[in-house]
N, C-alpha and C positions, 0 to 999 in steps of 0.2 A: 187745098194741102194747108194742114193749120199751120201758124208761126210758130218760128224757135223762140221759148222763153226760156229766162232763167233758172238754171238748175241747180241742187244741192250738190257739191263733189262727189259724191256719193253715188248718185244717179248717175253722174256723165261716168265714174269710174267705169259702172255698170255698163254702159254703154258700147265704152269701150273694148273692156274684158269680152264680152257679145262679139264682136268685130274680133278679134282674134288676137288683141296684143297683149304682153305677157307682161307684170309688173318687175323692172328691173331693179331700182333702187329710189332713196327719200330722199331728196337735199332739204334741210328746214320744213316747210309746209308746201312742196313741191313732190309730188309722184311723179316717176321718168317711167315709161312704159315702150316699149319696141315691139316691132313686128317684122317678121323674115323681110318681105316685100314693101316694105315704106324705107324709104331712104335717111328721113329723120326720125329721134325716140318724140314721141309727143309728152307733153309735161302739163300734167293735172294741178292744179294750188289748190289747196285744201280750206275753200272759202267756203262758207254757208251760201253764197250766190253765186253762183258763177255767170260772169255775163255773156251776152250773145255774140260779141265779138271775139271772146276769147273761144268758145263752143264752135263760131264757122271756120277760125282761122285752125283750130285742130282736126275740124272736119275736111278743112284742105289738104293739111300735112297726110292725114291718114287715107284720102281720095276715097275719102264718104259723101255719095248724094244724101240729098234731103230725106229719099224715102227710104233708105237704107235706116238713117239716124231717127225716123221716127218708129219702124220696124223695130229698130233695137229701145226705143223708148219703151214703148209699148208693153216689152219681157223687162223692162228694168223697174216699172211702177207698181 
């Protein structure tokens, strides 16, 4: 399985939209997304390069495994 590497915020946004998250609002440079079966919203910062630790934290919140992440990543690149 490939390594998770930093990505642009638009790519990460695409991944979570593909996973069923819906944009709710934006506070400054942070975009908030929600999904019915997810307890907490996920917050994607509008960074040119989002760090791997942020990506992993968002994946944990969304209950997304590595396989799903890379499947959505292929669709979004």
